[in-house]
MOPAC internal coordinates of N, CA, C and O (Angstrom, degrees):
PM7 1SCF
backbone

  N    0.0000 0     0.00 0     0.00 0    0    0    0
  C    1.4396 1     0.00 0     0.00 0    1    0    0
  C    1.5124 1   112.08 1     0.00 0    2    1    0
  O    1.2310 1   119.73 1   137.18 1    3    2    1
  N    1.3332 1   118.12 1   -42.82 1    3    2    1
  C    1.4697 1   119.44 1  -178.68 1    5    3    2
  C    1.5149 1   109.42 1   -67.55 1    6    5    3
  O    1.2310 1   120.78 1   143.70 1    7    6    5
  N    1.3112 1   116.11 1   -36.30 1    7    6    5
  C    1.4667 1   119.17 1   178.05 1    9    7    6
  C    1.4814 1   113.30 1   -61.02 1   10    9    7
  O    1.2310 1   120.78 1   134.00 1   11   10    9
  N    1.3347 1   116.11 1   -46.00 1   11   10    9
  C    1.4702 1   121.09 1   176.42 1   13   11   10
  C    1.4821 1   114.60 1   -62.38 1   14   13   11
  O    1.2310 1   121.63 1   141.76 1   15   14   13
  N    1.3485 1   114.48 1   -38.24 1   15   14   13
  C    1.4666 1   118.14 1   179.59 1   17   15   14
  C    1.5247 1   109.98 1   -67.88 1   18   17   15
  O    1.2310 1   120.78 1   141.67 1   19   18   17
  N    1.3433 1   116.12 1   -38.33 1   19   18   17
  C    1.4337 1   118.70 1   178.15 1   21   19   18
  C    1.5265 1   112.50 1   -65.16 1   22   21   19
  O    1.2310 1   121.32 1   144.47 1   23   22   21
  N    1.3312 1   115.09 1   -35.53 1   23   22   21
  C    1.4802 1   118.58 1   176.33 1   25   23   22
  C    1.5510 1   110.34 1   -62.58 1   26   25   23
  O    1.2310 1   121.49 1   133.44 1   27   26   25
  N    1.3239 1   114.76 1   -46.56 1   27   26   25
  C    1.4557 1   117.57 1   179.32 1   29   27   26
  C    1.5155 1   110.07 1   -62.75 1   30   29   27
  O    1.2310 1   120.63 1   138.05 1   31   30   29
  N    1.3177 1   116.40 1   -41.95 1   31   30   29
  C    1.4732 1   119.58 1  -179.81 1   33   31   30
  C    1.5448 1   110.24 1   -60.48 1   34   33   31
  O    1.2310 1   120.55 1   138.63 1   35   34   33
  N    1.3192 1   116.55 1   -41.37 1   35   34   33
  C    1.4828 1   120.44 1  -179.12 1   37   35   34
  C    1.5303 1   108.22 1   -63.15 1   38   37   35
  O    1.2310 1   120.89 1   136.15 1   39   38   37
  N    1.3455 1   115.90 1   -43.85 1   39   38   37
  C    1.4869 1   117.21 1  -179.39 1   41   39   38
  C    1.5229 1   110.77 1   -63.23 1   42   41   39
  O    1.2310 1   120.17 1   138.58 1   43   42   41
  N    1.3733 1   117.28 1   -41.42 1   43   42   41
  C    1.4520 1   120.40 1  -179.68 1   45   43   42
  C    1.5348 1   108.98 1   -65.36 1   46   45   43
  O    1.2310 1   121.46 1   139.16 1   47   46   45
  N    1.2957 1   114.82 1   -40.84 1   47   46   45
  C    1.5142 1   119.23 1  -177.22 1   49   47   46
  C    1.4943 1   108.10 1   -61.57 1   50   49   47
  O    1.2310 1   118.66 1   135.39 1   51   50   49
  N    1.3247 1   120.16 1   -44.61 1   51   50   49
  C    1.4698 1   120.96 1  -179.59 1   53   51   50
  C    1.4961 1   111.91 1   -68.61 1   54   53   51
  O    1.2310 1   120.21 1   147.19 1   55   54   53
  N    1.3428 1   117.20 1   -32.81 1   55   54   53
  C    1.4450 1   120.47 1  -178.41 1   57   55   54
  C    1.4882 1   114.78 1   -75.20 1   58   57   55
  O    1.2310 1   121.45 1   142.85 1   59   58   57
  N    1.3902 1   114.83 1   -37.15 1   59   58   57
  C    1.4393 1   118.52 1  -169.14 1   61   59   58
  C    1.5002 1   115.69 1  -113.81 1   62   61   59
  O    1.2310 1   119.79 1   179.30 1   63   62   61
  N    1.2848 1   118.01 1    -0.70 1   63   62   61
  C    1.4649 1   119.49 1  -175.99 1   65   63   62
  C    1.5240 1   111.15 1   -95.18 1   66   65   63
  O    1.2310 1   121.34 1  -114.80 1   67   66   65
  N    1.3078 1   115.03 1    65.20 1   67   66   65
  C    1.4623 1   118.39 1   177.28 1   69   67   66
  C    1.5144 1   109.68 1   -76.61 1   70   69   67
  O    1.2310 1   120.29 1   148.44 1   71   70   69
  N    1.2964 1   117.05 1   -31.56 1   71   70   69
  C    1.4763 1   122.34 1   178.98 1   73   71   70
  C    1.5407 1   108.92 1  -113.12 1   74   73   71
  O    1.2310 1   120.96 1   -24.41 1   75   74   73
  N    1.2957 1   115.77 1   155.59 1   75   74   73
  C    1.4682 1   118.86 1   178.46 1   77   75   74
  C    1.5190 1   111.67 1   -66.01 1   78   77   75
  O    1.2310 1   120.26 1   146.09 1   79   78   77
  N    1.3127 1   117.12 1   -33.91 1   79   78   77
  C    1.4787 1   118.85 1   178.27 1   81   79   78
  C    1.5217 1   112.08 1   -63.02 1   82   81   79
  O    1.2310 1   120.59 1   143.35 1   83   82   81
  N    1.2972 1   116.47 1   -36.65 1   83   82   81
  C    1.4703 1   119.01 1   178.30 1   85   83   82
  C    1.5381 1   110.60 1   -68.82 1   86   85   83
  O    1.2310 1   120.78 1   143.44 1   87   86   85
  N    1.3185 1   116.11 1   -36.56 1   87   86   85
  C    1.4631 1   120.78 1   178.44 1   89   87   86
  C    1.5343 1   110.09 1   -65.17 1   90   89   87
  O    1.2310 1   121.28 1   136.15 1   91   90   89
  N    1.3178 1   115.16 1   -43.85 1   91   90   89
  C    1.4613 1   119.28 1  -179.95 1   93   91   90
  C    1.5434 1   111.01 1   -64.31 1   94   93   91
  O    1.2310 1   120.99 1   140.87 1   95   94   93
  N    1.3234 1   115.71 1   -39.13 1   95   94   93
  C    1.4705 1   120.08 1  -179.90 1   97   95   94
  C    1.5142 1   109.21 1   -68.43 1   98   97   95
  O    1.2310 1   118.76 1   140.82 1   99   98   97
  N    1.3278 1   119.97 1   -39.18 1   99   98   97
  C    1.4455 1   124.10 1   178.85 1  101   99   98
  C    1.5476 1   109.04 1   -65.11 1  102  101   99
  O    1.2310 1   120.51 1   138.23 1  103  102  101
  N    1.3327 1   116.64 1   -41.77 1  103  102  101
  C    1.4874 1   118.88 1   179.05 1  105  103  102
  C    1.5182 1   110.09 1   -64.62 1  106  105  103
  O    1.2310 1   120.70 1   137.26 1  107  106  105
  N    1.3800 1   116.27 1   -42.74 1  107  106  105
  C    1.4401 1   119.94 1  -178.09 1  109  107  106
  C    1.5202 1   109.30 1   -63.77 1  110  109  107
  O    1.2310 1   118.72 1   137.88 1  111  110  109
  N    1.3159 1   120.04 1   -42.12 1  111  110  109
  C    1.4682 1   123.15 1   177.34 1  113  111  110
  C    1.5383 1   111.28 1   -59.66 1  114  113  111
  O    1.2310 1   121.90 1   134.76 1  115  114  113
  N    1.3551 1   113.97 1   -45.24 1  115  114  113
  C    1.4327 1   117.50 1   179.20 1  117  115  114
  C    1.5280 1   112.67 1   -60.77 1  118  117  115
  O    1.2310 1   119.95 1   134.39 1  119  118  117
  N    1.3131 1   117.69 1   -45.61 1  119  118  117
  C    1.4680 1   121.94 1  -178.14 1  121  119  118
  C    1.5007 1   108.75 1   -64.75 1  122  121  119
  O    1.2310 1   120.35 1   135.81 1  123  122  121
  N    1.3636 1   116.93 1   -44.19 1  123  122  121
  C    1.4487 1   120.20 1  -178.82 1  125  123  122
  C    1.5335 1   110.64 1   -61.02 1  126  125  123
  O    1.2310 1   119.79 1   134.83 1  127  126  125
  N    1.3392 1   118.00 1   -45.17 1  127  126  125
  C    1.4342 1   122.31 1  -179.92 1  129  127  126
  C    1.5196 1   110.39 1   -64.58 1  130  129  127
  O    1.2310 1   120.87 1   136.70 1  131  130  129
  N    1.3396 1   115.95 1   -43.30 1  131  130  129
  C    1.4611 1   120.32 1  -178.44 1  133  131  130
  C    1.5561 1   110.39 1   -63.36 1  134  133  131
  O    1.2310 1   119.93 1   139.68 1  135  134  133
  N    1.3116 1   117.74 1   -40.32 1  135  134  133
  C    1.4423 1   121.71 1   178.87 1  137  135  134
  C    1.5545 1   111.80 1   -72.12 1  138  137  135
  O    1.2310 1   120.66 1   146.72 1  139  138  137
  N    1.2981 1   116.35 1   -33.28 1  139  138  137
  C    1.4558 1   120.77 1  -176.88 1  141  139  138
  C    1.5261 1   109.85 1   -73.17 1  142  141  139
  O    1.2310 1   120.51 1   139.10 1  143  142  141
  N    1.3454 1   116.63 1   -40.90 1  143  142  141
  C    1.4778 1   121.35 1   179.25 1  145  143  142
  C    1.4727 1   109.47 1   -92.23 1  146  145  143
  O    1.2310 1   120.10 1   180.00 1  147  146  145

């Protein structure tokens, strides 16, 4: 499950991280979700 989620996260990161702020926000969301679950 974690592996699949990481794959989806990587795809989203490449698709939506046009700016560094967006990349940082995506990383923060991923870490928060990973720690929460």
